[in-house]
C-alpha positions in Angstrom: -10.7 0.8 -13.3 -12.5 -1.5 -15.6 -15.8 -0.8 -17.3 -18.3 -3.6 -17.8 -21.9 -3.2 -18.8 -21.8 0.5 -18.1 -20.7 -0.1 -14.4 -17.3 1.0 -13.2 -15.5 -1.2 -10.8 -12.1 -2.0 -9.6 -10.7 -5.5 -10.1 -7.4 -7.2 -9.5 -6.1 -8.6 -12.8 -3.3 -8.0 -15.2 -5.2 -5.4 -17.3 -6.0 -3.4 -14.1 -2.4 -3.4 -13.1 -1.5 -2.1 -16.6 -4.2 0.6 -16.3 -2.9 1.6 -12.8 0.6 1.9 -14.2 -0.6 4.1 -17.0 -2.7 6.2 -14.6 0.3 6.7 -12.3 2.5 7.6 -15.3 -0.1 10.2 -16.3 0.0 11.6 -12.7 3.8 11.9 -13.0 3.6 13.6 -16.4 1.1 16.1 -14.9 3.5 16.8 -12.1 1.2 15.1 -9.5 3.5 13.2 -7.2 1.5 12.5 -4.1 -1.4 10.6 -5.6 -1.5 6.9 -6.6 -4.1 4.7 -8.2 -4.6 2.9 -4.9 -5.6 6.2 -3.3 -8.4 6.5 -5.8 -9.5 3.0 -5.0 -9.6 3.8 -1.3 -11.4 7.1 -1.8 -13.9 5.3 -4.0 -14.7 2.7 -1.3 -14.7 5.1 1.7 -16.9 7.6 -0.1 -19.4 4.8 -0.9 -19.3 3.5 2.7 -19.7 7.0 4.2 -22.8 7.5 2.1 -24.4 4.3 3.5 -23.5 1.8 0.7 -23.7 -1.8 1.8 -20.3 -3.3 2.4 -21.3 -6.3 0.2 -21.9 -3.9 -2.7 -18.5 -2.2 -2.1 -16.9 -5.7 -2.0 -18.2 -6.5 -5.4 -17.2 -3.2 -6.9 -13.7 -3.6 -5.6 -13.5 -7.1 -6.9 -12.9 -8.8 -3.5 -13.6 -12.5 -3.5 -14.8 -12.3 0.1 -16.6 -9.6 2.1 -14.1 -10.4 4.9 -11.3 -8.8 2.7 -13.4 -5.6 2.4 -14.2 -5.6 6.1 -10.5 -6.0 7.0 -9.4 -3.2 4.7 -12.1 -0.8 5.7 -13.1 -2.0 9.2 -11.6 1.0 11.0 -13.4 3.4 8.6 -16.7 1.6 9.0 -16.4 1.5 12.8 -15.3 5.1 13.0 -18.1 6.2 10.7 -20.7 4.3 12.7 -19.4 5.9 16.0 -19.4 9.4 14.3 -23.0 8.9 13.2 -23.9 7.9 16.8 -22.1 10.9 18.3 -23.7 13.2 15.7 -27.1 12.3 17.3 -26.1 14.6 20.1 -26.2 17.5 17.7 -29.7 16.9 16.6 -32.3 19.0 18.4 -34.3 17.1 21.0 -37.9 17.0 20.0 -40.2 16.9 23.0 -42.6 14.0 23.1 -46.1 15.2 23.3 -48.7 13.3 25.2 -52.2 13.4 24.0 -54.6 14.4 26.7 -58.3 14.0 26.2 -60.5 16.5 27.7 -63.7 15.2 29.1 -66.3 17.8 29.2 -69.5 16.8 31.0 
């Protein structure tokens, strides 16, 4: 992860690779063997997308040159999340539509 102007984002460059290696070494020293820096990157992106972040914003935060790269990497998640939100509509209580009736009193 790289910090720039107070905003955290992931980028693909030599320094990031070194940071990832250092982070993974810290995981090993702590006895954590089933977590990798890329898992954190994926969690970062999927959590943002699940909370409604624009895919273009996630693209920039991940450092992808093209939104197509982000879409390819997270297309299944975005598609599944959209379907889940649609299916969740069934759990919402149905609100009856009320018609306004005017009473004419003569």
